[in-house]
DSSP file (Angstrom, degrees, kcal/mol; ACC not computed):
  #  RESIDUE AA STRUCTURE BP1 BP2  ACC     N-H-->O    O-->H-N    N-H-->O    O-->H-N    TCO  KAPPA ALPHA  PHI   PSI    X-CA   Y-CA   Z-CA
    1    1 A M     >        0   0    0      0, 0.0     4,-2.2     0, 0.0     5,-0.2   0.000 360.0 360.0 360.0 -40.4    7.0   -7.8   21.5
    2    2 A W  H  >  +     0   0    0      1,-0.2     4,-2.6     2,-0.2     5,-0.2   0.879 360.0  50.9 -68.5 -36.4    5.0   -4.7   22.5
    3    3 A I  H  > S+     0   0    0      2,-0.2     4,-2.4     1,-0.2    -1,-0.2   0.915 110.9  48.5 -67.1 -40.1    7.6   -2.3   21.1
    4    4 A A  H  > S+     0   0    0      2,-0.2     4,-2.3     1,-0.2    -2,-0.2   0.906 111.8  49.0 -62.7 -42.8    7.6   -4.1   17.8
    5    5 A A  H  X S+     0   0    0     -4,-2.2     4,-2.4     2,-0.2    -2,-0.2   0.911 111.3  50.2 -66.2 -43.1    3.8   -4.1   17.6
    6    6 A A  H  X S+     0   0    0     -4,-2.6     4,-2.2     1,-0.2    -2,-0.2   0.907 110.3  50.0 -62.0 -40.8    3.8   -0.3   18.4
    7    7 A A  H  X S+     0   0    0     -4,-2.4     4,-2.2     2,-0.2    -2,-0.2   0.909 111.1  48.8 -65.0 -41.0    6.4    0.4   15.7
    8    8 A V  H  X S+     0   0    0     -4,-2.3     4,-2.1     1,-0.2    -1,-0.2   0.907 111.9  49.1 -63.2 -42.1    4.3   -1.6   13.2
    9    9 A M  H  X S+     0   0    0     -4,-2.4     4,-2.5     2,-0.2    -1,-0.2   0.862 108.7  53.2 -66.3 -35.5    1.2    0.3   14.1
   10   10 A L  H  X S+     0   0    0     -4,-2.2     4,-2.5     2,-0.2     5,-0.2   0.934 110.2  46.9 -64.7 -45.7    3.0    3.6   13.9
   11   11 A V  H  X S+     0   0    0     -4,-2.2     4,-2.4     1,-0.2    -2,-0.2   0.876 112.0  52.3 -63.8 -35.7    4.1    2.8   10.3
   12   12 A F  H  X S+     0   0    0     -4,-2.1     4,-2.6     2,-0.2    -2,-0.2   0.916 110.4  46.5 -65.0 -42.6    0.6    1.6    9.5
   13   13 A V  H  X S+     0   0    0     -4,-2.5     4,-2.5     2,-0.2    -2,-0.2   0.913 113.9  48.1 -67.5 -41.6   -1.0    4.9   10.8
   14   14 A L  H  X S+     0   0    0     -4,-2.5     4,-2.1     2,-0.2    -2,-0.2   0.908 113.2  47.6 -65.3 -41.3    1.6    7.0    8.9
   15   15 A G  H  X S+     0   0    0     -4,-2.4     4,-2.7    -5,-0.2    -2,-0.2   0.914 111.7  51.0 -62.8 -43.5    1.0    5.0    5.7
   16   16 A L  H  X S+     0   0    0     -4,-2.6     4,-2.4     1,-0.2    -2,-0.2   0.919 109.5  49.8 -64.2 -43.0   -2.8    5.3    6.1
   17   17 A A  H  X S+     0   0    0     -4,-2.5     4,-2.0     1,-0.2    -1,-0.2   0.907 112.3  48.7 -61.8 -39.6   -2.5    9.1    6.5
   18   18 A S  H  X S+     0   0    0     -4,-2.1     4,-2.1     1,-0.2    -2,-0.2   0.919 111.6  48.9 -65.0 -43.0   -0.3    9.2    3.4
   19   19 A A  H  X S+     0   0    0     -4,-2.7     4,-2.5     2,-0.2    -2,-0.2   0.865 109.3  51.9 -67.0 -36.3   -2.8    7.1    1.4
   20   20 A I  H  X S+     0   0    0     -4,-2.4     4,-2.1     2,-0.2    -1,-0.2   0.917 109.5  50.9 -66.4 -41.1   -5.8    9.2    2.5
   21   21 A G  H  X S+     0   0    0     -4,-2.0     4,-0.8    -5,-0.2    -2,-0.2   0.901 111.6  46.4 -62.2 -40.7   -3.9   12.3    1.4
   22   22 A R  H ><>S+     0   0    0     -4,-2.1     5,-2.3     1,-0.2     3,-0.5   0.900 111.6  52.4 -66.9 -40.4   -3.2   10.8   -2.0
   23   23 A A  H ><5S+     0   0    0     -4,-2.5     3,-1.1     1,-0.2    -2,-0.2   0.851 103.7  56.1 -66.4 -33.3   -6.8    9.6   -2.4
   24   24 A R  H 3<5S+     0   0    0     -4,-2.1    -1,-0.2     1,-0.3    -2,-0.2   0.785 105.6  52.6 -69.3 -23.3   -8.2   13.0   -1.6
   25   25 A K  T <<5S-     0   0    0     -4,-0.8    -1,-0.3    -3,-0.5    -2,-0.2   0.478 122.2-109.5 -86.9  -0.3   -6.1   14.4   -4.5
   26   26 A G  T < 5S+     0   0    0     -3,-1.1     2,-1.2    -4,-0.3     3,-0.2   0.617  78.0 133.0  85.8  11.7   -7.6   11.7   -6.8
   27   27 A Q     >< +     0   0    0     -5,-2.3     4,-2.0     1,-0.2    -1,-0.2  -0.627  21.5 163.3 -95.3  77.1   -4.4    9.7   -7.1
   28   28 A W  H  >  +     0   0    0     -2,-1.2     4,-2.3     1,-0.2    -1,-0.2   0.871  69.9  50.7 -68.2 -41.2   -6.0    6.3   -6.4
   29   29 A W  H  > S+     0   0    0      1,-0.2     4,-2.0    -3,-0.2    45,-0.3   0.884 111.8  48.3 -65.1 -38.2   -3.2    4.2   -7.8
   30   30 A T  H  > S+     0   0    0      2,-0.2     4,-1.1     1,-0.2    -1,-0.2   0.877 110.2  51.8 -69.7 -36.1   -0.6    6.0   -5.7
   31   31 A A  H  X S+     0   0    0     -4,-2.0     4,-2.5     1,-0.2    -2,-0.2   0.891 111.6  47.5 -65.8 -37.9   -2.8    5.7   -2.6
   32   32 A G  H  X S+     0   0    0     -4,-2.3     4,-2.3     1,-0.2    -2,-0.2   0.853 108.2  55.2 -69.5 -34.6   -3.1    1.9   -3.3
   33   33 A S  H  < S+     0   0    0     -4,-2.0    -1,-0.2    37,-0.3    -2,-0.2   0.734 114.1  41.0 -72.1 -21.0    0.7    1.7   -3.8
   34   34 A V  H  X S+     0   0    0     -4,-1.1     4,-0.9    -3,-0.2    -2,-0.2   0.868 120.4  40.9 -87.0 -45.1    1.2    3.2   -0.4
   35   35 A L  H  X S+     0   0    0     -4,-2.5     4,-2.6     1,-0.2     5,-0.2   0.880 106.9  58.3 -76.9 -38.7   -1.5    1.4    1.6
   36   36 A L  H  X S+     0   0    0     -4,-2.3     4,-2.5     1,-0.2     5,-0.2   0.925 107.0  45.3 -66.3 -45.9   -1.3   -2.1    0.2
   37   37 A P  H  > S+     0   0    0      0, 0.0     4,-2.3     0, 0.0    -1,-0.2   0.867 113.1  52.7 -63.5 -30.5    2.4   -2.8    1.2
   38   38 A V  H  X S+     0   0    0     -4,-0.9     4,-2.3     2,-0.2    -2,-0.2   0.932 110.8  46.4 -68.5 -44.5    1.8   -1.3    4.6
   39   39 A L  H  X S+     0   0    0     -4,-2.6     4,-2.4     1,-0.2    -1,-0.2   0.898 112.4  51.6 -60.7 -39.3   -1.2   -3.6    5.1
   40   40 A G  H  X S+     0   0    0     -4,-2.5     4,-2.5     2,-0.2    -2,-0.2   0.886 107.6  51.7 -65.3 -38.6    0.9   -6.5    3.9
   41   41 A M  H  X S+     0   0    0     -4,-2.3     4,-3.0     2,-0.2     5,-0.4   0.936 109.3  49.7 -63.0 -45.1    3.7   -5.6    6.4
   42   42 A V  H  X>S+     0   0    0     -4,-2.3     4,-1.9     1,-0.2     5,-0.9   0.910 113.0  47.5 -58.7 -43.2    1.2   -5.6    9.2
   43   43 A G  I  X>S+     0   0    0     -4,-2.4     5,-2.0     3,-0.2     4,-0.6   0.891 115.2  45.2 -66.2 -38.9   -0.1   -9.0    8.1
   44   44 A I  I  <>S+     0   0    0     -4,-2.5     5,-2.1     3,-0.2     6,-0.2   0.955 121.7  34.5 -69.8 -49.9    3.4  -10.4    7.7
   45   45 A L  I  <>S+     0   0    0     -4,-3.0     5,-1.9     3,-0.2    -3,-0.2   0.954 128.6  30.2 -75.4 -52.0    4.8   -9.1   11.0
   46   46 A L  I  <5S+     0   0    0     -4,-1.9     5,-0.4    -5,-0.4    -3,-0.2   0.892 133.7  26.5 -78.8 -38.9    1.9   -9.3   13.4
   47   47 A G  I  <<S+     0   0    0     -5,-0.9     6,-1.2    -4,-0.6     4,-0.3   0.910 129.6  33.8 -88.5 -46.3    0.0  -12.2   12.0
   48   48 A G  I   <S+     0   0    0     -5,-2.0    -3,-0.2     8,-0.3     4,-0.2   0.915 129.3  26.5 -81.8 -44.2    2.5  -14.3   10.2
   49   49 A V  I   <S+     0   0    0     -5,-2.1    -3,-0.2     3,-0.2    -4,-0.2   0.919 125.4  42.3 -85.8 -47.0    5.7  -13.9   12.4
   50   50 A A  S   <S+     0   0    0     -5,-1.9    -3,-0.2     1,-0.2    -4,-0.1   0.885 129.3  27.8 -74.4 -36.8    4.3  -13.1   15.8
   51   51 A R  S    S-     0   0    0     -5,-0.4    -1,-0.2    -4,-0.3    -2,-0.2   0.430 102.5-127.8-103.4   0.9    1.5  -15.6   15.8
   52   52 A Q        +     0   0    0      1,-0.2     2,-0.6    -4,-0.2    -4,-0.2   0.890  53.1 153.5  51.1  48.3    3.2  -18.1   13.4
   53   53 A S     >  -     0   0    0     -6,-1.2     4,-1.7     1,-0.1    -1,-0.2  -0.924  34.0-162.6-107.4 121.3    0.3  -18.2   11.1
   54   54 A T  H  > S+     0   0    0     -2,-0.6     4,-2.4     1,-0.2     5,-0.2   0.794  88.6  59.2 -74.4 -25.9    1.2  -19.1    7.5
   55   55 A S  H  > S+     0   0    0      2,-0.2     4,-2.3     1,-0.2    -1,-0.2   0.929 108.0  44.3 -69.5 -41.1   -2.1  -17.9    6.1
   56   56 A F  H  > S+     0   0    0     -9,-0.2     4,-2.3     2,-0.2    -8,-0.3   0.873 112.8  54.2 -67.1 -36.0   -1.5  -14.3    7.5
   57   57 A F  H  X S+     0   0    0     -4,-1.7     4,-2.1   -10,-0.2    -2,-0.2   0.943 112.6  40.9 -60.7 -48.2    2.1  -14.5    6.2
   58   58 A W  H  X S+     0   0    0     -4,-2.4     4,-2.2     2,-0.2    -2,-0.2   0.852 112.7  54.5 -72.9 -33.2    1.1  -15.3    2.7
   59   59 A L  H  X S+     0   0    0     -4,-2.3     4,-1.9    -5,-0.2    -1,-0.2   0.901 109.0  49.9 -63.5 -39.3   -1.9  -12.9    2.7
   60   60 A G  H  X S+     0   0    0     -4,-2.3     4,-2.3     2,-0.2    -2,-0.2   0.911 108.9  51.5 -64.2 -41.8    0.6  -10.2    3.7
   61   61 A C  H  X S+     0   0    0     -4,-2.1     4,-2.4     1,-0.2    -2,-0.2   0.894 108.4  52.6 -59.2 -39.2    2.9  -11.2    0.8
   62   62 A L  H  X S+     0   0    0     -4,-2.2     4,-2.2     2,-0.2    -2,-0.2   0.888 108.4  49.5 -64.3 -40.9   -0.1  -11.0   -1.5
   63   63 A F  H  X S+     0   0    0     -4,-1.9     4,-2.3     2,-0.2    -2,-0.2   0.889 110.6  50.2 -65.9 -40.7   -0.8   -7.5   -0.3
   64   64 A V  H  X S+     0   0    0     -4,-2.3     4,-2.0     2,-0.2    -2,-0.2   0.926 111.1  48.8 -63.0 -43.8    2.8   -6.4   -0.8
   65   65 A A  H  X S+     0   0    0     -4,-2.4     4,-2.0     2,-0.2    -2,-0.2   0.899 110.6  50.3 -62.5 -41.4    2.8   -7.8   -4.3
   66   66 A A  H  X S+     0   0    0     -4,-2.2     4,-2.5     1,-0.2    -1,-0.2   0.872 107.4  55.6 -62.9 -36.9   -0.5   -6.0   -5.1
   67   67 A G  H  X S+     0   0    0     -4,-2.3     4,-2.0     2,-0.2    -2,-0.2   0.893 105.3  50.7 -63.3 -38.7    1.1   -2.9   -3.8
   68   68 A F  H  X S+     0   0    0     -4,-2.0     4,-2.0     2,-0.2    -2,-0.2   0.891 110.1  50.9 -64.5 -39.0    4.0   -3.2   -6.2
   69   69 A G  H  X S+     0   0    0     -4,-2.0     4,-2.2     2,-0.2    -2,-0.2   0.898 109.4  49.8 -64.0 -40.4    1.5   -3.7   -9.0
   70   70 A A  H  X S+     0   0    0     -4,-2.5     4,-2.4     2,-0.2   -37,-0.3   0.857 108.4  53.7 -63.6 -34.7   -0.3   -0.6   -8.0
   71   71 A E  H  X S+     0   0    0     -4,-2.0     4,-2.3     2,-0.2    -2,-0.2   0.888 108.7  49.1 -66.6 -38.2    2.9    1.3   -7.9
   72   72 A A  H  X S+     0   0    0     -4,-2.0     4,-2.6     2,-0.2    -2,-0.2   0.913 111.5  48.4 -63.8 -42.1    3.6    0.2  -11.5
   73   73 A M  H  X S+     0   0    0     -4,-2.2     4,-2.5     2,-0.2    -2,-0.2   0.899 111.5  50.2 -67.0 -38.5    0.2    1.3  -12.6
   74   74 A A  H  X S+     0   0    0     -4,-2.4     4,-1.6   -45,-0.3    -2,-0.2   0.922 113.3  46.6 -64.9 -40.6    0.6    4.7  -10.8
   75   75 A C  H  X S+     0   0    0     -4,-2.3     4,-1.6     1,-0.2    -2,-0.2   0.904 113.5  48.5 -65.8 -41.8    4.0    5.1  -12.6
   76   76 A W  H  X S+     0   0    0     -4,-2.6     4,-1.7     1,-0.2    -2,-0.2   0.897 111.5  49.5 -67.5 -40.5    2.6    4.0  -16.0
   77   77 A R  H  < S+     0   0    0     -4,-2.5    -1,-0.2     1,-0.2    -2,-0.2   0.819 113.9  44.7 -70.8 -30.9   -0.4    6.4  -15.7
   78   78 A T  H  < S+     0   0    0     -4,-1.6    -1,-0.2    -5,-0.2    -2,-0.2   0.763 117.6  44.2 -83.1 -24.6    1.8    9.4  -14.7
   79   79 A R  H  < S+     0   0    0     -4,-1.6    -2,-0.2    -5,-0.2    -3,-0.2   0.696  93.1  89.7 -92.2 -20.2    4.4    8.7  -17.5
   80   80 A T  S  < S-     0   0    0     -4,-1.7     2,-0.3    -5,-0.2    -4,-0.0  -0.669  80.1-125.1 -82.0 123.1    2.0    7.9  -20.3
   81   81 A P        -     0   0    0      0, 0.0     2,-0.3     0, 0.0    -2,-0.1  -0.491  22.7-141.6 -68.8 131.8    1.0   11.0  -22.3
   82   82 A R        -     0   0    0     -2,-0.3     2,-0.6    -5,-0.1    -5,-0.0  -0.705  16.5-116.1 -93.1 142.7   -2.7   11.4  -22.6
   83   83 A S        -     0   0    0     -2,-0.3     2,-0.5     1,-0.0    -1,-0.0  -0.677  29.7-147.9 -80.3 119.7   -4.3   12.6  -25.8
   84   84 A E        -     0   0    0     -2,-0.6     2,-0.5     1,-0.0    -1,-0.0  -0.710   8.4-134.5 -89.1 131.7   -5.9   15.9  -25.1
   85   85 A K        -     0   0    0     -2,-0.5     2,-0.5     1,-0.0    -1,-0.0  -0.737  16.8-132.7 -86.5 129.2   -9.0   16.7  -27.0
   86   86 A V        -     0   0    0     -2,-0.5     2,-0.5     2,-0.0    -1,-0.0  -0.705  15.6-147.9 -84.0 124.4   -9.1   20.1  -28.5
   87   87 A V              0   0    0     -2,-0.5    -1,-0.0     1,-0.1    -2,-0.0  -0.821 360.0 360.0 -95.6 129.3  -12.4   21.9  -27.8
   88   88 A Q              0   0    0     -2,-0.5    -1,-0.1     0, 0.0    -2,-0.0   0.372 360.0 360.0-112.1 360.0  -13.3   24.3  -30.6
C-alpha cells in the first residue's frame, strides 16, 4: 500500500510542477488540463480505492472529466486563429 501511495504522490508532484510551469507561461487551460486529471487520479486511487469511499471516487472522476474539458479548451484556443488588430 505504501509503495502505491508513494507512486501516486510522485505523479502528483510531477504533474503539479508541470502545471506550475505552464501557468507561469500564461497557459492556464494547459495547466488545468495537466493538474485536474492528476488531482482526479489521487482522489480515485487514494480516496476511492484505498479507503473504499465512493464520494472520493466520483469526485476524482469529476476532476478527470474536467481535465479533459480543459484539454479541449486548450486545444481549441491554440488552434483557433485570432484576429489581429492592425495598429496604424
